[in-house]
VEXPA-341036 format. One record per atom (N, C-alpha, C): x, y, z. Coordinates in steps of 0.05 Angstrom, whole numbers, plus 5000, padded with zeros to 4 digits. Layout:
! residues N
XYZ/...
//
This chain:
! residues 691
501749765000/500050005000/501750255000/504150235012/505650485016/508450445005/509450664992/512150664982/513750874998/516150815005/517751005020/520151095004/520451365002/522951474991/524951445013/527251595012/529051585035/527651725058/526251555074/524451665095/526051825115/528551735121/530051875142/530652155133/531052195107/531652465097/529152635098/526952535085/524452695084/523452735113/523752535130/522752555157/524352785172/526952795167/528553005180/527753275170/527453305144/526653555132/523953645143/522053455143/519353525152/519253585182/520953445197/521053505226/522053785230/524153855215/525254125217/523254335208/521854275187/519754465177/517554485197/516954265211/514854275231/515654455254/518254455262/519254635282/518954925273/519654965248/519355235237/516555335237/514655145229/511855225229/510955275258/511955125277/511155175304/512155445315/514455545305/515455795314/513956025301/512655975279/511056185266/508356205280/506756395272/504156435284/502256205278/502856045257/501055845248/499055955227/499156215222/497356335203/498856425178/501456405179/503156495157/504256245143/505656305121/507056085107/509656205095/511756055095/514156145081/513456215053/514756415042/514156515015/514356284994/516056084999/516455874979/514655634983/512855635003/511155405008/508155475004/506555255002/503655275000/502455065018/502355105045/501654895063/498654875069/497055065060/494255065066/492555115041/489955065043/488255085019/488555355005/488555575019/488855835007/491655945009/493555775016/496355815022/496755935050/495456155056/495656285082/492856295094/492756385119/490156395133/488156575120/489056785106/487156975093/485856865069/486756625060/485456485037/485456645011/487656775006/487856944982/488656784957/489456534961/490356374938/492456534922/494256654936/496356834924/499056734933/500856704913/503656644919/505356894913/507056984931/508757224926/511057174907/511456924898/513656854880/513356994854/515557094843/515457254818/517557174797/518856944801/520756844781/519356804755/516956704756/515256674732/513456914730/513857064708/512357314704/511657334674/510557564667/509757604639/512057574619/514457654628/516757634610/517857354609/517857214631/519056944631/517056714625/514456774627/512456564625/512656404599/513456524576/513756364551/515656144554/517456144574/519355934578/518355704595/515855734605/514755524622/514455264606/515255054620/514954784608/514454574629/513654344621/513054124639/515654014651/515753984678/517953864691/517453574698/515053514708/514253234713/511253214713/510352964709/507552894712/507252634727/504952604740/504452364755/501652274749/501352034738/498751934731/497151844755/494551894754/492751824776/490751614767/489751454785/487751254777/485051384771/483251224760/480551324754/479251404780/477951634780/476651744804/476852034806/475852144828/475752434832/478552554833/479152754816/481752894817/481453194816/479053294820/478553584819/479253704846/481753694853/482653764880/485153944878/485354114897/487754284898/489954154915/492354144906/494554034922/495454234943/497154154961/498754324978/501654244975/503454414986/506354354985/507654465010/509554305021/511054395044/513854275043/515854445043/518654355045/519454155023/518554204999/519354034977/517853784972/515453764986/513753534981/510953634974/509853524953/507153594944/505253374954/502953464966/500953274977/498353324962/497053094954/494453114940/492552914953/489952974950/487952774958/486152734933/485752484927/484152404903/482352174911/480652094891/478751884896/476951964919/476351774937/474751834960/476651884984/478352094982/479952185004/482552035009/483651894989/486251784991/488352014989/490651985002/492652195003/495352084992/496652244975/499152164963/501252384967/503752314974/505952494977/507852464953/508552684940/510352674917/512652864921/515052784912/517252954912/516753194893/517053434903/516253674887/518053724863/520553624864/522353674842/522153454820/521553204829/521652984809/518952864804/517052904823/514452764821/514452474831/516752384841/516852114851/515152074876/513551864876/511751814898/513351724923/512751854946/514051784971/512351604988/509751654989/507951475003/505051524994/503351334999/500451364994/498951255018/496951395027/495151305048/492451265037/491351025041/488750955030/486650985052/484651135046/482651205067/480650985071/480250805052/478150595053/475350715057/475050965048/472451105052/470250975037/470850855014/468750734998/467450505013/469050355027/468050125042/466650215067/467450435079/466450525104/464150725102/463750845079/461851065077/458950975077/458450735067/455650645066/453950825049/451650915059/449851075043/451051355038/453051435052/454251695047/455451715019/456051485007/457051484979/455051614960/452551634968/450551744950/450952044947/452352164966/452652454966/455552524957/455852704939/458552804932/460252594918/462752674914/464552494898/467452534905/468152614930/470952624937/471752884949/474152884962/475253114977/476453314957/476653564966/477753774949/480253914959/481253814982/483653944993/484653835019/487053925027/488453835050/489554065066/490654005089/492054215105/494654085116/496854245116/499254165130/499654345154/500454225177/501054385201/502754225220/505054335227/506954225246/507453925242/508253865217/509153595210/506953405205/504453495203/502253315198/500553405174/499353215161/497453265140/494653205150/492853385146/490053345156/488253305131/486653105133/484753045111/482052965123/479953055110/477252965117/476452745098/475252535107/474552305090/471552315084/470852175062/468052185053/466152065074/467151885090/465451765110/465351925136/466652155136/466352345158/468552345179/470752215174/473052225193/474852465187/476052575208/478252765205/480752615214/482752595196/485052425202/487552595200/489252565220/491952695220/493952485213/495552535191/497552355182/500352475187/502252305194/504952385195/505952465167/506752715163/507452815137/509752675125/511552555141/513852415130/513252135121/511351995134/510951715129/508151645119/506251825123/503451765116/502051595137/503351535159/502051375180/500051545196/497651435202/495751595218/496751645246/496351895255/497051965282/494651965301/492352085291/489852065305/487552085285/485251995294/482851995278/480552085295/478852265284/476352345298/474052305279/471952185289/469452155274/467852405278/467552565257/466352835260/463352835257/462252635244/459352615239/458352335246/455752315249/454552055255/454951865231/455251605237/455751415215/453251355198/450851395209/448451315195/446951545182/448051795181/446652015169/447652065141/446752295129/447552365102/450052545101/451152605124/453452795125/456052665115/457552815100/460052715089/461952955087/464552905085/466453125083/467553135054/467453385043/468553425016/470553655016/470553825036/472254055037/474954005050/476654205049/479354195061/479154275091/480554135109/480854225136/482454485136/482154645157/483754875162/485254835189/487854865189/489454815213/491255055219/490655185241/492255425249/492255445280/494555545290/494655605319/493755385337/494655145331/494054915348/491354795345/489854885325/487154785321/486754695292/484954505289/484054425262/481054415262/479854545242/476954575241/475954455215/473554325216/472454185193/469454215194/468154235171/465254225168/464553975152/462253985139/461553755123/459253835104/458653665084/456453705066/454253505072/452053515056/449953315059/447253445062/446953715062/444453835066/442453795043/443353685021/441553624999/440253355002/441053205023/440052935026/437952905049/437653115065/435653095087/436752965112/435553045134/436252935160/438853045171/439953255160/442553365168/442153645180/443353685203/443453935217/446354035216/446954255203/449754345199/451154435224/453754375226/455454475247/458354455238/460154585252/463054555248/464254455274/466454305272/467754195295/470654285295/471654355319/474454445322/475854255341/478254165332/479853965347/482654075354/483753965375/486554015381/488253875360/490054025347/491453925324/493453705332/494353705357/496253505366/494953245375/492653265389/491553035402/488952935388/487653105373/485053025361/482753065380/483153185403/481053225423/479153435413/476553385415/474553585407/474653815426/475054065415/475154295432/472354435434/471054455411/468354565411/466854505385/464254535386/462554495363/460654735361/460354845337/458455065333/456254975314/453754975323/451454905306/450655145289/449955085264/449255295245/446255355245/444655145248/441755185250/440755075277/438455175287/437555075312/436454795312/436454665334/435154405337/432354445349/431254235360/428654245372/428754425397/427254655397/427454835420/426654705446/425054495445/424154365470/426354195483/428354115468/430453935479/433254035475/433854185454/436554265448/437354505466/439854495476/440754705495/443154865484/443854825459/446154955448/445555255443/447655405439/447555695436/445755775412/446155635389/444655705365/441655665369/440855445381/437955395385/436755615403/438155695424/437055905441/436856165427/438756225409/438956495397/437156535373/436756325356/435456375330/433056205324/432056055343/429655895338/427256065329/427156305339/424856475332/424856555303/427056515289/427256575260/426256345243/425356135255/424355895241/421455845249/420055695232/417255625237/416855315234/414755215245/414154935241/415954755257/416554515246/418254315259/420554245241/422154445235/424454415217/426454205225/426754165251/428753975261/428253685252/425853625245/425153355236/426553285210/427053485192/428553435168/431353545169/432253625193/435053715197/435454015194/434154135174/434454425170/436654495150/438754335148/440954395129/443054575141/444054765124/445954965134/448754845137/449554655122/452254535125/454354725114/456754705127/459054865120/461054685107/460854645081/462554435068/464954545053/465354805054/467654915039/469055145052/467555365057/468855615065/469055645095/471455595106/472055655134/474755785134/474856025145/477356195144/478056285172/480756275177/481756365204/482856645202/482156805221/483157085223/485157095246/487857105240/489857105262/489857365277/488957585265/488957835279/486757845300/484357755293/482157775311/481557505326/483057295319/482757035331/479956925328/479056925303/476356835296/476456645273/474356485271/473856335247/471356455234/471456485207/469056575192/468056325177/465456265181/464356025170/462256105148/462656005124/460656045103/458655805103/456155865107/454155655111/452455605086/451155375086/449855275062/446855325062/445555195042/442755215037/441055065058/438455115058/436654965076/435654715063/434554545079/433254295069/430554275082/428454235067/428354255037/428854535027/429454555001/429954814989/427554994993/425254894988/422755064988/422055125017/422055385024/421555475051/418655405060/416855365041/414155295049/414055025063/415954855056/416254585069/418054605093/420254745091/422254755112/421354915136/420155145131/419455325152/416855465144/414555315145/412055425136/411355675153/410755885140/410256145154/412556335152/414756255139/416956435134/419056445155/420156685160/422456715178/425056735163/427056855176/429656875163/431256615162/430556425180/431956165181/434956195184/435756315206/438556335213/439656065222/442256015217/444156175201/444556055174/442455985160/442655895132/443856115115/445356035095/446356215074/447556465087/449356425105/450556645121/453556625124/454756835132/457556835142/457356885172/458456695187/458256715217/461056725228/461556925245/464156945258/463956825286/465856645293/465956515319/468656545331/468756565357/471356585372/472956325368/475456355360/477056115354/477655945379/477756075403/478355925427/476055775438/473655905437/471355795450/469155695432/469155775406/467055715388/464555875393/464656085409/462356245415/461756445392/459256485387/458256665366/459356955371/460157085349/461057365351/459157545334/458757485309/456857625292/456157455268/454057535254/453357405229/452357605209/452557525184/451257675162/449957475144/447357505139/445857315123/445657415094/446657245076/446557315048/443657305037/442257085043/439557045034/437656975057/436357175069/434457115090/432156945078/431256735093/429156565084/430056425058/432356315057/433556195033/431556015020/431356034993/429255904978/430255764952/432855824944/433655764917/436155594915/436955464937/439555324939/441855524936/441355774943/443555964944/444955934971/447655944970/449255894994/451656074996/452756085020/455156255025/457556075030/457655845017/459755655020/462155705002/461955904985/464155974967/466356114983/468756134970/471156224984/470656494998/471756515022/471856765037/474756855036/475157105028/477857215025/478157445045/480357445061/480857665079/483057845068/482758105073/484658305064/484358565080/486258735076/485959015086/485859195062/483659345059/483259515036/482959805044/483859985028/483460275033/480760355022/478860395040/476160465032/475360735044/474760925027/474061195035/476261315051/478761265043/481061395055/482061275080/481061045088/482260925112/482360615109/484260495121/484560195118/482260055134/481159855120/478959695133/479759405131/479459265154/479758975154/477258865142/477458745118/475058655104/474958355099/472658265094/472057985085/470558005059/471457855039/470257875012/469257595003/466957604990/465757354981/464057394956/464257204937/462457194914/460856944916/458656944932/457056694936/455456634911/453856424913/452456324889/450256514880/449256694897/447056854889/447657084870/450157124862/450857304841/451757584850/451657644876/452657894887/455457854899/457158064896/459758064909/459558234934/460358114957/459958254983/462658324995/462758565006/465058655022/464058725050/464958585070/464158625098/466458725115/465858885135/467758945156/468058695174/470358575174/470458325189/470758355219/471158605228/471158655257/468258655267/466458775252/463658815261/461658645247/462258545222/460358405206/458558595190/459058855192/457459055178/457959045148/455859055132/456159065103/457259325094/459359315078/460559555066/459459605039/459359395022/458259424995/457559154984/455759164964/454958914950/453858994922/454958864902/454058914874/454058644859/452358624839/452358374823/454858344806/456058114806/458358064790/457657894765/455157804764/454157654741/451157724738/449757624719/446957694715/445357594738/443657774750/441957704773/439057784767/437157604770/434357674766/432657644792/433657504812/432057454835/431857694854/433757884852/433658134869/434658364852/433758604859/434558844844/437058974856/437458934882/439859044895/440058934924/442159004938/442458954966/442259224980/440359244998/439959495013/442259535033/443859745029/446259785046/445559875074/443059965079/442260045106/441559795122/439859635111/438959395125/440659145120/442259155098/443858925090/442358705077/439758755072/437958545061/437558575031/437258355017/436658384988/433858494983/433558634961/430858734953/429958534931/428258344939/427558124921/425558224900/425858114876/424058174854/421458024855/419358134846/416757994846/416957724830/415857524841/415957254828/418257084837/420257204851/422557044858/421956814877/419856834892/419056624910/416756444898/416656444872/414856264856/411956334859/411256564870/408456624875/406956674849/408356704827/407056744801/407556514782/408456284792/409056064775/412056044771/412955894751/415755854745/417156124741/419556154753/420956404752/423656374737/424256564719/426756554705/428956664723/430556474734/432456554755/435256554744/436656774749/439556794744/440756894770/442956774779/444256524769/442556274776/443256054764/441955794770/442655704798/441555474806/442255364832/445255304835/446655264812/449555224814/450955484820/449655704816/450755964824/452356104803/452956364809/454756524793/457656444798/458156334821/460856234829/460355994847/461555774841/461255534858/463855484873/464555234878/466755184897/469555234885/470055224858/472755284849/473655554859/475955564872/476655804888/477256054871/476556284883/477456544873/480156604885/481556814875/484056894886/484157194887/485957304904/486257594908/489157664908/489857874893/492657974892/492958224909/494658214929/495058464944/496658674928/497658594905/499058784887/497058934870/495258784857/493358914839/490859004853/490358894878/487858944893/485358844879/485658644862/483458524847/482958244856/480358164854/479557884860/478957754833/479957504829/479757364804/477757134809/475357164796/473156984802/472456804779/472456544782/471456364761/468356384761/467356524741/464556614741/462856464721/460356404730/458356274713/456156464707/455256484682/452956654676/450856484662/449056374678/447056184667/444456214681/442256174666/439556194678/437955944676/435755934690/434055694691/431255774699/429355594696/426655644706/426355474731/425155594751/424955464777/422355534790/421255354806/418755404821/417655154832/415155184842/413754954852/411154914837/411055014812/408654984796/408154694788/405754604792/405054324786/406154124805/407354214827/408654034846/406854014871/406053764877/404453724901/406453704925/406353914942/408253934964/407753724985/405453594984/404953385004/406053114995/405653044970/406652784960/409252814946/410253064941/412753104927/412752974899/410553004885/410352904857/409653144839/410253114814/409753324795/408253204771/406353354762/404853274738/406553294713/406153124694/407653144669/410353014671/411953084651/414652964649/416453044673/417552854688/418852914713/421852994709/422353204693/425153294689/425753504710/426353414734/426553594757/429453634765/429853854780/432353894794/432553674815/430653684834/430453474854/427753504868/425853344861/423153374871/423053354901/424753204913/424653164942/425353414958/426053634946/426753874960/424654094957/422454024944/420254214943/420354414921/422154394903/422254564880/422754394855/422154504833/422554364807/423454574787/424554484765/425354664745/427354544726/428054694705/429754604684/431954814677/434354714674/436354884661/435454934633/435755174623/434555244598/436755334578/437555154560/439755224542/439055434522/436555494518/435855694498/435955984508/436256024535/436456294545/438956424534/438656674526/440756824512/442856924533/445356944524/447457064540/448756884560/448456624558/449656444577/452556384570/454056324591/456856264587/458356274614/460956274612/462656304636/465056474629/466356574650/468756744645/470456764669/472956844664/474756924686/474357224690/473657304714/472957584720/474957704739/476157934732/477758084749/476058304762/475458284787/473558454801/474958644821/474358904819/475359094837/473559114862/474359024885/472559014908/472059284920/473759474914/473359754924/471259904909/471459894882/469460034865/467059854859/467259604865/465259404858/464659404828/466759394812/466459394783/468359184771/467659084748/469458904734/471759064721/474158974725/476459104712/476858984684/476558724682/476658584656/475458304660/474658184638/473757904639/474457764613/474957504615/475757344592/473757114590/472557074567/470656844564/472056584567/470656394579/471656124584/469955924568/471055704560/469455494547/467755344567/465355274560/463655114577/462355284600/461255144619/459755264641/461055214669/463455114669/464555044695/467555134696/468055394700/470755484700/472355394724/474855334720/476555234742/477355444762/478355354785/479355544805/481755704795/482255924809/484356104800/486556124821/488956204813/491256254830/492756494818/493556684835/494956924826/497656934840/499657044826/502357054837/503557334838/505857354852/507257604854/508457684827/508557504808/509357564781/507157684765/504957764778/502657884765/501457704743/501257444750/499957254732/497657114746/495457074731/493256914741/493256654725/493356424739/493356164727/490556034730/489655924708/486955794708/486855574686/485855344694/485355134675/482655164662/482155014641/479755034625/478654754618/476054744611/474854504603/475854404575/477054574560/477954504532/480854404533/481854304556/484454194559/486754404557/486154644564/488254854564/488754944593/491354994599/492255114624/493455374616/492455604626/493255864616/494156044639/495856234631/496656454648/495856714635/494656894651/493757154642/495157374658/495757604644/496757834657/494657924678/495457944703/493558004724/492458284723/493858464709/492958744707/491158784683/491858664660/490358714635/488558484627/489158244636/487558014627/488657894601/490758004590/491857894565/493157624570/492657424553/493857164556/496957184550/498457044567/501457054563/502556784560/501056564565/502156294563/499856094562/500255874548/498155674546/499555394542/498255194553/499354924551/497054724547/497454534529/495454324524/495754104543/493954084563/494253884584/493053614577/491953584553/490753324544/488353244561/487353414578/485053344595/483953604606/481353604614/480153844626/481253894654/481054144663/481954224689/479654364704/479154274728/477254414746/478654524771/480754384780/482254464804/483854714800/484454854822/486155084822/489054994825/490855164814/493655104815/494855224841/497355134847/498855254869/501655314858/503155484872/505955554864/507655544889/510055444886/511955424908/514755424897/516755434916/519555444907/521155234922/522855094907/524754904918/527454964907/529355014925/532155064918/532355294898/530655504902/530855744886/529355734859/527955514854/526455484828/523455484834/522055654820/519155674823/517655454807/515755324819/514155124806/511255194807/509755094787/506855114786/505754824784/503954754802/502854474801/499754494799/498654324782/495754314779/494854034773/492453954780/491353694774/489453714751/489553514733/487653504711/485453294717/483253324703/480953134707/478553284716/476353224702/473753334710/472553174732/471453304752/470253154774/468753344792/467653234814/465953384831/463253414819/461353494835/458653534825/458453794811/457553794786/457254044771/454454074761/452554004779/449754074774/448753954747/447354124732/446154034707/447854054683/450554064687/452354124665/453653874654/453353644666/454753404657/454353344627/451853324619/451153254592/452153464572/451953714580/452853934562/455853904557/457453864579/460253844576/461153594561/459753374567/460353124554/460153154523/458053284515/457653324486/459553524474/460053744489/461653964478/464653894477/465653754498/468553714501/469353424499/467453244494/468052964490/469552854514/468652924538/469952824563/468852554570/470652364575/469752094581/470952004607/469251864623/470051784649/472551614649/472651414631/474851224631/477451334618/477051484596/479451544580/480751814587/479351994601/480552254607/483052214625/485052374620/487552354635/487352504661/487652354683/487752474709/490752474718/491852714721/494752734726/495352964744/497652944757/498853174770/500953284751/500653534743/502553664725/504153884739/506753884736/508454094748/510154224727/510154494728/511454664709/513654834722/515654904707/517755094715/518955214690/520555424694/521955534671/523855334659/523755314633/525555134617/525054844621/522654774631/521854494632/521654374604/522554124601/522753994575/521153734571/519753654592/518253404590/515853434571/514953214561/512653214543/510553014552/508053074548/505852894555/505352704532/504452464537/503552284516/501052394503/500452314478/498052404465/495552334481/493452494479/491052444493/489752194482/488452044499/486951814490/484351904478/483551784456/481051854444/478751734460/476751904465/474451804480/473051594463/472351364475/470951154459/468351264448/467651204424/465151314413/462651214429/460851394431/458351334445/456451214424/456550954421/455050814401/452750654415/450650634402/448350494412/449050214421/448650144447/449349874456/447449664444/448549424442/446949204432/445049114454/442549144450/440549084470/438048964457/438248714447/436048604431/433448564446/433648554473/431148514489/429648764495/430748994487/429449254494/426849284479/424749364494/422149434483/421349704495/420649894478/419950164487/417550144505/417650314526/415450344545/415450634555/414350814539/414551104545/413651174573/411551064583/410451134609/412551054631/413650804629/415550714649/418150874646/418950944622/421351104618/421151384630/418751514627/418351774640/418551744670/417351534681/417551484710/420451444718/421851284703/424751234709/426451484708/425751674690/427151924688/427052084714/424652084726/424352224751/425952094773/425851834775/427351684796/430351724791/431151724766/433951764760/434952034769/433352244764/434052514772/434452534802/432752384817/432952394846/435352254857/436052024846/437951844858/440651834844/440851894818/443151834803/444552074790/443052284785/444152504769/446452654780/446652664808/448952804820/451552714810/451852444807/454452334799/454452274769/452252164759/452252054731/451352254710/450452484719/449752694700/446952674688/446052884675/443452884663/443252674641/441152524642/440652324621/442552094621/444052054642/445951834644/448651894631/448952134619/451352204604/453252364621/454952234637/456752374655/459052494639/460052714650/462352854637/464852804654/465652554657/468152494670/467852444700/465552494712/465252464741/464652174748/463152034731/462351754736/461851624709/461551354708/461151224683/458551314669/458551294643/456251344626/454351104628/452151144642/450350914647/448750824623/448650994602/447250914578/448650674565/451250644571/452850434559/453750224580/454650324603/455850144623/453949974638/451450064643/449549914659/446949834646/446249994626/443549954614/443049674604/445049544593/444649284581/445249054600/445849114625/446148904644/443448764649/443648514656/441148364662/439748494685/437148434687/435548534709/436748454736/437648204738/438748104763/441348254770/443048294750/445548434755/445048724762/443148854748/442549134753/441549164782/439848994791/438848994818/441048954839/442948774832/445148714850/446948954853/447349104831/449149334832/447749564848/445249614842/443849844854/442949784883/441749554888/440649504914/442549354933/444249184922/445949034940/448749154943/449549344925/452049474928/454549314921/454349144901/456548974894/458949134882/458449384874/460549554863/461449774883/460749744908/461549954927/464549994929/466249784927/469149824927/470150004904/468550014883/469250194860/467950464863/466450514884/465350774889/462350804882/461150584873/458250594867/456650534892/455150734902/453650694927/451450494925/450550404948/448350204950/445750354956/443650274942/440950384947/439150164956/439750044979/438249814989/435349894996/434850145000/432150235008/430550324984/431650314960/430250394936/428350164928/425750224924/423950014916/424749884890/424249624888/425049484864/423849604839/421349694840/420049804817/421450064808/422550214827/424150454820/426550364804/428050174815/430450084802/429949994773/427849834770/427249734743/426249954724/424950154736/424150384719/426650544710/428550574727/431050704720/432550544699/432550284702/433850114681/432550154654/429850154654/428450194629/429050464617/429250674633/429850944624/432650944611/434650814625/437350814614/437550644589/436050434587/436050284562/434950444539/432950604545/431850774524/433850994516/435251104536/437351294529/439551174513/440250924519/442350794504/441450744475/438950674471/437950624444/437650874428/437751104441/437551364427/440251444416/442451304424/445051364413/445251274384/447051394368/447351314340/448351024338/447450874318/448350594315/451250584307/452350784294/455150794286/456251074292/458851094292/460051354297/459751534273/458751774278/458551974257/460152214265/460652394246/462052634253/460452794273/461652874295/460353024316/459152854338/459052584334/458052414355/460252374376/459452334400/461552284420/460452204446/
//
């Protein structure tokens, strides 16, 4: 399972680096290292290194590559003292020599075997943390694990969530000043009440837990329940309430606080979640808590009475900006709802908010009250509503970056609309009349991504947080732009769905360098220095949940689950290595299925069940874009017995396919019929443009 480089050497180096890290505040990083998700506590995703700049960038070349197995690879690496660490698949961790790419060790999480029903949610971890000689990783089954950075051996393990619920970990831990904090996802599955947990980084002892939404006021005694139950109605605790913090958690070393970006409610539709309304705190909020005690300090709610799967789980960036002639300690975020927010992080007071992409659900954010001014129809009172941004947001989890040199934020931005509402949906039985092409019926809303809406696309946006205006933007291919990283050389690095890794001038947006990676990129890059040489490392491979975009990307970019190249790529000046040619995606040809007989009624039924249970990983219509196998081909022609064994008995759980033992057999067979129909709709032979 594990390979060891000269362990005594790497162990000595890492032990020394751990001493160095211990002598620092824990919130900083050496200029040449990238030990945390955002590199430093402020989460700016900024490297001060400038050896690679607009003048030297044309000399950039590949130094080494490391092939990865099939599975999730849309993750950001970290680096410390000449070792690159990555997490792929369902939370496995690998250590690579930063100069050569040679593997030093690998730790296997066994999360697929341990996760059980949690495998139904999400598709892998997105980041790691290094602190004082240890690597911290959250596993899909809900463990927080501390590994010895030199050997990969576990030091301690904490189970952060219950084993039988829908909660799972997909985000990066944050480790600073003797503490490691972690949240989790799962609010889209029901039965989950969001919270974050803080542990002693040396021992794994739980220090405190902060609940994001209230529990049952009759029995729960935590601070949140006492403070905000009045902002809820009904019996929300029976479905959990949601509010999970699965991505954005930032440490403020100056004020000794954590800022937590919280998620959507469950169910989405407030009529079900909190009948009678209310703000539903602390959903879709930024909450400041004391780092020592976990006690509440302040909050700012992005979307009171959250209704649209809008969330504040996107990156939170800390900085000091000159606003109206005086320096302000600020917190910046571009959440999914399409507005860019600047808050005073000492008080939580809103400084400014403006739309960074097309927004139709609100006309503005009132700077006096801090609340959005919602547009008529946004809460579905007039039927289906044309909503911009979609539930995937104007900015999702791929990280933004901020340059203290240019004072600009670089946002991977989505500009896309959809129709959403509860029209035709029986909120009691959770069924919808007509063709069940839903987002997710079980959450009380329904709707469709609408490809015919004009002006849709994505772009790299350079946003001025002081003037709240775009400085420049560059169109991106597809609808899922990768995370960004900016450097002291005034370069912004970003990968693309069309197999390009590019560097742009951070001031003008002009392209200065491009490389054909032979595979799509979703992850953000990092930069570090070893023995005076600056490196850039990024992972290739499409992965993670990308909402309703799977089928679109599969068709546009010919992304295939099996054949796409998942690699760690590392670049430096005068690199001379070359990648092998890209593998051609196997043609999507109609499978041989002589026993298929059309049954339109059963197929429509199966489409609805598929959307509920399968679409997160396998994409719309069974056509995944690299996240999971294409079910139109891989499963549709399996025998009824085999199909039931896979879906209900979990025979493929070691490969990452979850078990749905509680799914009625008639549902499973309806899904099989739907997938068989989708397979028979493929062309019988390869034609130009088929894929």
